N, C-alpha and C positions, 0 to 999 in steps of 0.2 A: 515545540516545533513551530516555526514561523511558516504557516501554510502558503502565504503569498510568495515568500522567497523560494520555497520548494517548487511551487508551480512555475515561477519564472525560470528556475533552473531547468525544469523539465521542458518547458517551451523552447528554450535555447538549445535543446538536445545535449545538455551537459549532464548526462546520466549514464549509468552502467548497469547492465543486467548481470547479476551474479550467475555463474554457471549452474549452481544449485537451483536458482530461480527458473532458468530456462528448462531444466530437466523436469521440475515440478509442474510448470505450465503445460508441458507436453503430456505428462501423466494425467493431469487434471482437465485436459482439453479446454484450456483458457488461453485466449489469444493475447498477444502483446498489446493490441489496440484496446481491448477491454481494460487491461491493467492501466494503461495510460489515461483512459477515460475516467476510471475510478480516482486516480491521483488528481487529475485536473478539475473534476467536477464533484467529487465526493465530499463526505463529512469526516473530519477527524473524530474518532470515537475513543481512542486511547492515545495518550502521549507517554513516551518513554525517554525522559530527559537524561536519565542515568546510563542509557545504553552507550556502549563503547565499541568502536572508536568514535562514533558520532551518535547524537540523539536520533531517535526514530519515532514513528507513530504508526498507528493502525487507522486506515481510512476505509470507510464503508460507502457503497453505492449500489443501487439496483440498476442493472444494465440489461435491457431487453427482457425484463420481468424476472431476472435472476439476481439474488444478492451476492455481492463479492466483497472480500476483504483484501487489502493490500498493505503490506508492511514496507515502509520505505525510510531510508535515513538520509540525512543531509549534512554534508561537509560545508558549512557556511563560509569558512575561510577560503576554500578553493572553489566555491560555487559548483559543487558536484553532488549529484544525488545517486543513491545506490538502491536499486529495487531488490528487496530481500526475498519476499515471497508473496504469493497470492493464492487465495483459496475461496471456495464457496462455503460460507459458514453453515453449521448445522444446529438444529434445535437441541441437541444433546449438550452443547456447550454455551449456547446463546439463547437469550429470551426471544420471543416471537418477532420482535423488531430487528433482530440480528445486531443490535447496537450494544446491548448489555450482557455481560457474562452471567451465566447461571451461578449461583452460590452453592 
């Protein structure tokens, strides 16, 4: 994933919230602003180049003292991003830095 192209696309408001994403954000009490901050300022911790229809990645950032993960895909040809999901990672699945999955 080219993070610079993704961020440029987000800054231009060329992105779409999936309906599933909005439902999950409400259930998880995560604001859209937090999600955008994670994408614009976070660190790519996993890359999924084989995802279809577009490659995607997992981005991590601590916002207001809380860790967040966001999965987002990018259609580079049409310069459009799709916000797939966001969640607060837990220590059952991730190491204490929330960047590496537990084995």
